[in-house]
C-alpha positions in Angstrom: 0.0 0.0 0.0 1.5 3.3 -1.1 1.9 5.7 1.8 0.3 9.1 1.4 2.7 12.0 1.5 2.0 15.6 2.8 2.2 18.3 0.2 5.2 20.7 0.5 3.0 23.4 2.3 1.8 21.0 4.9 5.3 19.6 5.4 6.7 23.1 5.9 3.9 23.9 8.4 4.5 20.6 10.2 8.2 21.4 10.4 7.6 24.9 11.6 5.3 23.5 14.3 7.9 21.1 15.5 10.5 23.8 15.8 8.1 26.2 17.6 7.2 23.5 20.1 10.9 22.6 20.7 11.7 26.3 21.1 8.9 26.8 23.5 9.8 23.8 25.6 13.4 24.9 25.6 12.5 28.4 26.8 10.4 26.8 29.5 13.2 24.5 30.7 15.7 27.5 30.7 13.3 29.5 32.8 12.8 26.6 35.2 16.5 26.1 35.4 17.1 29.8 36.2 14.4 29.6 38.9 15.9 26.5 40.5 19.2 27.9 41.9 20.2 24.5 43.3 20.4 22.9 39.9 22.1 25.9 38.5 24.7 25.8 41.3 25.4 22.1 40.7 25.9 22.8 37.0 28.2 25.8 37.4 29.6 25.8 40.9 30.4 22.1 41.3 32.6 22.0 38.1 34.3 25.2 39.2 35.0 23.9 42.7 36.3 20.6 41.4 38.6 22.2 38.9 39.9 24.6 41.5 40.4 21.9 44.1 42.1 19.4 41.8 44.0 22.1 39.9 45.4 24.0 42.8 45.1 21.5 45.6 46.6 18.4 44.0 50.4 18.5 44.1 52.8 15.7 44.7 55.9 17.9 44.7 57.9 18.8 47.8 58.7 22.5 48.3 60.2 24.3 51.3 60.3 21.1 53.4 61.7 22.1 56.8 64.9 20.3 57.5 66.8 20.6 60.7 70.6 20.8 60.1 72.9 19.6 63.0 76.5 20.4 62.4 78.6 18.6 65.0 81.6 19.5 62.8 81.9 23.3 62.2 84.6 23.0 59.6 84.2 24.6 56.1 84.0 21.2 54.6 80.9 20.4 56.7 79.3 23.7 55.8 80.0 23.1 52.1 78.5 19.7 52.3 75.1 21.0 53.4 75.2 24.2 51.3 73.2 22.5 48.5 70.3 22.2 50.9 70.2 26.0 51.4 70.3 26.6 47.6 67.5 24.1 46.8 63.9 25.3 46.6 62.8 22.0 48.0 64.1 22.7 51.5 63.8 25.3 54.2 66.9 24.4 56.3 66.7 25.1 60.1 70.2 25.3 61.7 70.0 23.9 65.3 72.6 23.6 68.0 72.1 20.0 69.1 70.4 16.8 68.1 68.0 17.1 71.0 66.7 20.4 69.5 66.3 18.7 66.1 64.4 15.8 67.6 62.0 18.2 69.4 61.3 20.0 66.0 60.7 16.6 64.4 58.3 15.4 67.1 56.3 18.7 67.0 56.1 18.5 63.2 58.2 21.6 62.7 60.7 19.6 60.7 60.3 16.9 58.2 63.9 15.7 58.3 67.1 15.9 60.2 70.5 16.0 58.5 73.3 15.4 61.0 77.0 15.9 60.1 79.2 14.0 62.7 82.0 15.6 64.6 84.7 13.7 62.7 83.2 14.4 59.3 86.2 16.3 57.8 88.7 13.7 59.0 86.6 10.8 57.7 86.1 12.5 54.3 89.9 12.9 54.0 90.4 9.3 55.1 87.8 7.7 52.9 84.0 7.6 53.3 82.2 9.9 55.8 78.7 9.0 57.1 75.9 11.6 57.0 72.8 10.7 59.1 69.5 11.6 57.5 66.3 11.0 59.5 63.0 11.6 57.9 59.5 11.9 59.4 57.8 8.7 58.2 54.2 9.7 59.0 53.8 10.5 55.3 55.7 7.7 53.6 55.7 9.1 50.1 56.8 12.6 51.1 59.5 11.0 53.4 60.9 9.0 50.4 61.0 12.1 48.2 62.8 14.2 50.9 65.3 11.4 51.4 66.0 11.2 47.7 66.4 15.0 47.5 68.8 15.1 50.4 70.8 12.2 49.0 71.0 14.0 45.6 72.2 17.3 47.2 75.0 15.5 49.1 76.0 13.5 46.0 76.0 16.8 44.0 78.5 18.2 46.6 80.6 15.1 46.2 80.6 15.4 42.4 81.7 19.0 42.6 84.6 18.0 44.8 85.6 15.4 42.3 85.5 17.9 39.5 87.7 20.3 41.4 90.1 17.5 42.1 90.5 16.9 38.4 87.8 14.2 37.8 84.6 14.4 35.7 81.1 14.7 37.1 79.9 11.7 35.0 82.8 9.5 35.9 82.6 6.9 38.6 83.4 8.7 41.9 86.5 7.6 43.7 86.1 5.9 47.0 88.3 8.5 48.8 86.4 11.5 50.0 82.9 10.2 49.4 79.9 10.5 51.7 77.6 7.6 52.8 74.0 8.6 53.6 72.7 6.7 56.6 68.9 7.0 56.3 66.4 6.4 59.0 62.7 6.8 59.0 60.9 7.8 62.2 57.3 7.0 63.1 56.8 4.6 60.2 59.5 1.9 60.5 57.7 -0.3 57.9 57.8 2.5 55.4 54.3 1.6 54.2 51.6 4.0 53.0 49.0 1.9 54.9 50.1 3.3 58.2 49.8 6.8 56.7 46.4 6.3 55.0 44.4 4.3 57.5 44.3 6.9 60.2 43.4 9.5 57.6 40.5 7.2 56.5 39.1 7.6 60.1 38.7 11.3 59.4 36.8 10.7 56.1 34.5 8.1 57.7 33.8 10.4 60.7 33.0 13.2 58.2 30.6 11.0 56.2 28.8 9.6 59.3 28.7 12.9 61.1 28.0 15.6 58.5 26.7 13.8 55.4 24.3 11.4 57.2 23.0 13.9 59.7 22.4 16.5 57.0 20.4 14.1 54.8 18.3 12.6 57.7 17.4 16.0 59.1 16.6 17.5 55.7 14.3 14.5 55.0 12.4 15.3 58.2 12.0 18.9 57.1 10.7 17.7 53.7 8.2 15.3 55.2 7.0 17.8 57.8 7.7 15.6 60.8 9.7 18.4 62.4 6.8 20.7 61.9 4.6 18.3 63.9 7.1 18.6 66.7 6.9 22.4 66.6 3.3 22.3 67.9 4.4 20.5 71.0 6.0 22.1 74.1 9.4 20.7 73.1 12.1 23.3 72.7 14.5 23.6 69.7 17.6 22.7 71.7 15.8 19.5 72.9 15.1 18.6 69.3 18.7 19.1 68.3 20.0 17.1 71.2 17.6 14.3 70.3 19.0 14.3 66.8 22.7 14.6 67.9 22.7 11.7 70.4 21.7 8.8 68.0 24.1 9.9 65.2 26.8 10.6 67.7 26.4 7.0 68.9 26.4 5.8 65.3 29.6 7.7 64.7 31.2 6.2 67.8 30.3 2.7 66.5 32.0 3.6 63.2 35.0 4.9 65.1 35.3 1.6 67.1 35.2 -0.4 63.9 37.8 1.8 62.3 40.2 1.5 65.3 39.7 -2.3 65.4 40.4 -2.6 61.7 43.5 -0.3 62.0 44.9 -2.2 64.8 44.1 -5.9 63.9 43.5 -5.8 60.2 46.1 -3.3 59.0 48.5 -3.6 62.0 48.9 0.2 62.3 50.8 0.9 65.5 49.1 3.0 68.1 51.9 4.9 69.8 49.7 7.5 71.5 47.0 7.2 74.2 43.8 5.5 73.2 41.9 7.9 75.5 43.3 10.9 73.6 42.4 9.2 70.3 38.8 8.8 71.6 38.7 12.4 72.9 39.9 13.9 69.7 37.5 11.7 67.6 34.6 12.7 69.8 35.5 16.4 69.4 35.6 16.0 65.7 32.3 14.1 65.7 30.7 17.0 67.4 32.1 19.3 64.7 30.8 17.0 61.9 27.3 16.6 63.5 27.1 20.3 64.1 27.9 21.0 60.4 25.3 18.5 59.3 22.6 20.0 61.5 23.5 23.5 60.2 23.4 22.4 56.6 20.0 20.7 57.0 18.5 23.6 59.0 19.5 26.0 56.3 18.6 24.0 53.2 15.6 21.9 54.5 15.9 19.8 51.3 17.5 16.4 50.9 18.9 17.0 47.4 20.4 20.4 48.2 21.6 19.2 51.6 23.5 16.3 50.0 25.2 18.5 47.5 26.1 21.1 50.1 27.4 18.5 52.5 29.5 17.0 49.7 31.1 20.3 48.8 31.4 21.6 52.4 32.5 18.5 54.3 33.6 15.4 52.3 35.4 16.9 49.3 37.5 19.4 51.4 38.3 16.7 53.9 39.5 14.4 51.1 41.5 17.0 49.1 42.5 19.9 51.4 43.0 18.3 54.8 46.4 16.7 54.1 45.0 13.3 53.6 46.6 12.7 50.2 49.4 15.2 50.1 51.1 17.9 52.3 49.4 21.3 52.3 52.8 23.0 52.4 53.2 22.2 48.7 50.0 24.0 47.5 49.5 27.7 46.7 49.0 30.0 49.7 45.3 30.6 49.2 44.6 26.9 49.0 46.8 26.3 52.1 44.8 29.0 54.0 41.6 27.3 53.1 43.0 23.9 54.2 44.2 25.4 57.5 40.7 26.7 58.1 39.2 23.3 57.9 38.6 21.3 61.2 39.4 18.1 59.3 42.9 19.3 58.8 43.5 19.5 62.6 41.8 16.1 63.2 43.9 14.6 60.5 47.1 15.9 62.1 46.0 14.9 65.5 45.0 11.3 64.8 48.1 10.6 62.6 50.3 12.0 65.4 48.6 9.9 68.1 48.8 6.7 65.9 52.4 7.1 64.6 54.3 9.5 66.8 52.7 9.3 70.3 51.4 11.9 72.7 53.1 15.1 71.4 51.4 17.4 73.9 51.9 20.8 72.3 50.3 19.5 69.1 47.6 17.5 70.9 46.5 20.4 73.0 46.5 22.8 70.1 44.4 20.5 67.8 42.0 19.6 70.6 41.4 23.2 71.4 40.7 24.1 67.7 38.3 21.2 67.4 36.5 22.2 70.6 36.2 25.7 69.3 34.7 24.5 66.0 32.3 22.2 67.7 30.9 25.1 69.9 30.7 27.4 66.9 28.9 25.0 64.6 26.5 23.6 67.2 25.7 27.1 68.3 25.0 28.2 64.7 22.8 25.1 64.2 20.8 26.1 67.3 20.4 29.7 66.1 19.0 28.7 62.7 16.7 26.0 64.1 13.6 27.8 65.3 10.0 26.7 66.0 8.7 28.7 63.1 7.2 27.8 59.8 8.5 29.9 56.9 
C-alpha cells in the first residue's frame, strides 16, 4: 500500500510547528533552570569547585620542606656539604645547635627531616667515606621518600663538585676516597608503608561521612516530610530537638570509630603509639564538629537533594582534598593552604596521625583539641540559632 505524502506546504507547516514546540519547551526549561538555583549551582559551581580543588590542591611535589641541620663538625667542609640544601627550593633548612633540639622539632612536626654531620666528618672525608645521618618523618611515607632522595641528591652533588675540582669528571665513577655515605632512618613509620599513613586518615573521612553527610540528609528528610513541623506544635524546645538528633548519630559515629580502630589495629596492623583515651577524645570532638555541620546544613537547606550537594562540597570533598589526607598542604599555593588550614578536618587529620604514629606530642595534641573544641561550639551554636520553631 502506497503511503500518502504531505504536500510541501503541509510539510513546511509541520516542520515549523515542530521547531516552535521545541523552542517553547526549551525556553520553559531554561526559565525553570534559572528559577531553581540549586540545579544551576550544581551545573556551574560544582565544576568550578572541582577544577579549583584538583588544579590547585593536588600536588605531589615537595617544596620548602623544613629540614633541621645539625653540624657537629663546624669546619668549612661540613658547611660546604650542606650548602646544597640551602640553595635548593625543595628545603627550608633550620640550623639547630644540638640533636635534641632537632628531635624536638621533628616530634612537633616543625621539621620533616634531620641532616646530621658528625664531629669527625672532615677527617673521615679525607680518610675515605664519611657518614651523614638523615632522619625523615615517616608519617607520610611518600613525602619522606621524596625528601630522602632530594637530600641524598644534594649530598651527591656536593661530592661530584669535589671530584671535578680534584680533576675528575662529574659523569665518571666517583672515587672511594672523600665520598659520603648517607645513613637513612625513618621515624614514626618503621615499615615505610603507606598503609600506616592512609588508614588513620580514613578515620577522618569516615567520621565526616557519618557525622556531617548522614546527619544533613536525615534532618533534611524530616524537614521535607513535615515531621519536624509536627514537633513544633508540642512544648518541646529547639535545643531539645537538636539534642535528640545529635545523640543517635553521635552514637552511630562512635560505633563507626570503634570499627575503624579495630580494623586499623588488627587488620592493617597500624601501631598506636599514643594514648587510646586521647584518640577517643579527639575523635569525639571532631564528631561534634561533623554533626554540628550536618545540622547546620540541614536547617538552612531543608531539602535532601540540596543538603546532600552542600554536604558533599562543604565537608567530604574538602576533607578528602584539602586536609592533608593525600598530600602535604605546604606544597600547594598560599590561598589553598589557607583554606585547608581553616578546615577542622585538617586538625583532626594531624591529631590522629600523630597519636597513631608518633605518640602523645602534647603541644600538638593540646592545640588541635582546642581548635576542634572551638569549632564544635561554633557549629552547634550556629545550628541552634538557625533551628527555630517557626514555619516559613
